[in-house]
N, C-alpha and C positions, 0 to 999 in steps of 0.2 A: 765154455770159456774158462781160462785159468784165473782163479780167484786168489788174491793175496790179501791177507788180513793183518793189519799193522796194530800192534798192541804195546802197552807200556809195561815196564817192570814194576816192582814195589820196593819200598824200603825194607819191609820184612822178608827175611830169607831163612832157610833152614841150613844147618850144617850137613853137607853130604857125608855119608858114612861109608861109602865104598868108592873104589877106583873103577871107572868104566872099562878101561883096558890098560894093560901095563905099559904099552908103548905109545899111548895117546899123546897128541901134541896140541897145544892151543892153536898152532898154525893150521890145524885141520878145520878150524872154524871158517865159515864162508867169508865173513866181513870183519874179522878182528883187526884192530889197530895195534900192532906190536909196539909202536912208539908210545901209545897211551899206557899199555901195561908196564913197560919199563919205567916210564916216568912215575907211575903210581907206586911201584915197588921201591924205587929210589927214594921217593918222598917218605915212605914208611920206615926206611932204614936210616934216613939222615935228618928228617925234620924234627923240630922241637915237639915235646909232648903236647903242648898247647895246640900246635898246628895239626898234629895227627888227630887229636880229639875233635877238632873242628871238622875235619874231613870225614871222620867216622860218625859224627853226630852224637858224641858221648861226652860225659863229664870226666871220665877217667879211662885209662887204657886197660882193656882186658887182655892180659898177656897171652892167653890161649888163642884168642881171636887174632891178635897181632902176629903171632907165630904162623898161623894159617895163612894170613894175608901176605906175609912176606915171602911165602913159598908157593905162589899161585901155580907155577908150572908143574909142581909135584903134588899138589893137594888133591884130595878125593873130588870126584866130579859127579854131577847128576844132570839129567836132562833139564834144559833151561825152564821148560814149562812146569817142572816139578820143584825147581829151586825156590821160587817165590811163594810167599804165603800171606801177602797183604790182602786188603779188602777185595780187590777185583778178582784175585785168585781164589778167595773163599767163595765168592759168588759163582765162579766158574766151576769149582768142585771137581777138578780133573780126576782125582782118584776114584770118584764115584761113577764115572762114565764107563760105558762098555767099550770093548776094544775097537769096534768100528768107528765110534765117535772120537776116541783118542787118536786113531789113525788120521781122521779128518783134520784134527788140530795139528798133528805132526806135519801134515802136508801143506796146510794153508797159512799157519800163523808165523809171524815174524815179530820177535820181541826186541824193542829198542832199549838197550841197556845204557847206563851212564858210565860204563867203563869198557865193555867189550864191543861196543857198536851194536850192529844188528845180529840177533841170534835166531836161527831157525828153532822151532819149538823142540825138536828132537836132539839138537846139538848139546853135547855135554860140557858143562863148565864148572869151575870150582866156586865155592862160596866167596863173595867179595862184599865190600861195604864202602860205598861213597855216598855220603848224605846229599840229598837233592840240592843242587846249586853250589856245592862246595868243591867240586873238581876245579882244577886250574892248570894252566900251562898245557902240556901235551895231553893231559887227561881231563881238560875242560870239556864240557858237553859239546859246545859248538865246534871245537877243534877236532874232536873224535869224528864227527860227521863230515867235517870238511875233508879230512884225510881219507875217508871211505866213500866220498860222494860219487866218484866215477863208477865204482862197482855197484853202488846202490841205484844210480840212475839207469844203468843197464838192466839190473834185476827187475826194477819196477816199471820199465818202459812198455812191457807187454801185459795184456790181460786186464782184468778188473781189479782195482785196488780199493779196499774198504778200510778206512782209517779210524781206528778206535783209540788212538794215542791221546795222552794228555797234552795240553797246550805247549808245555816246555819242549817236548820232542817234535811237535809239528814245527815249532820255530827253529829248533836245532837242525832239522832236516826237512825243509819244505819241499813238497813234490810239485815242481813247477814245469817240468818238461813233459807234461802229459795232458792229453785231452780231458777237459772237465767232464765229458760224458763217460769216461772210464775211471774217474777218481771220485770217490764218495767219502765225505766226512759225516760223522754222526753227531748230532746235537740233542741234548735232553733239556726240556723245559718244564718248569713247575710254576704254575700261576703266571705263565707268560715270561718268566725269567729263566735264564740259563742256569742249570744246576751246576754247582761247583763242588761242595763238600761230598755229596753222595754220588757224584758222577762215576767214581771208581766202581762202585757197586753195580750200577746199571750197565757199565761197559762189560763187566763180568757176566751179568745176566744175559746180555745181548749176545756175547760170544758163545756162551753155553747153549743158547737156543739155536743159533746158527749151526753149531756142531751137531747137536742132537738130530736136527732135520737135514743135515748134509746139504746146506744151501749152496748152489753153484752159480746162480745168476740173479739179476736184479728183479725179475718177475717173481721168482720164488721168495726173495727177500721181502718185497713189499706186501706179499700175501701172508707173511708169517705172523702168527699170533704170539707176541712176546710178553711174558709175564710183567705186569706193572707198567707197561708202556703202550701207548696208542699212537699210531703213525699220523702225523699232522700234515706233512707235505714236503715238497722239495723246492730248493732255490738254486738256480744255476748261476754261478759266478764265473769270473774269468778263468780261474784255475781249478775249480771243484764244483761238484754237485753236492749241496748240503741236504741231508735227509734229517728231518726234525721229528722228534717224538715227545709227546706229552707224558709226564709221569702221572700215573693214576694212584690215588690213595688206596 
């Protein structure tokens, strides 16, 4: 079965130091919203300093960063799964993995960004910065996914979809046109309550374990021993099968 794993980005990112290929184009990305990118760069060129700081989540403008952001089409690029370095990506530890495990992630992972739309793990993108919830207009989160919905619905209509996204991205692009038996959401509980603050870490641990064991179907997934997590059970709703895990101390 074709397995597709949905993952979130992180606020933390690295500055790419190299250009992937001289003639690369952002239009080579599978699901990019060109309208969103143009709106974002227009904002960076014309908005007030206060507005730019709000979008970037900073108190003052870093001129080096601003210059990079204003030239997205010509900026150095890096594979999307290497770009992010937030909590979930630290738990994933991509650079520590062997080549076969990295290939698994390249093949199966889709990262839902808050500017580029959906990125395949191996697709190369430049550094960008949009503070969570601060995008607006054509680069507002919901608008980005409205503009790419037709493409995404087609992409995720087949195979098993395992959703490790944060709630904001599930709301921005809910998977509704799919059988609940093929669409799985993952929930982490601690002392009977849904984990919030540390959920990012456990998503990274979960994805790392899937990749190391090259999981390809539900049977293998449910039999998997995942560090710090214990499988609790499933609940089938109208739109999804919810797989619940208890966090172990």
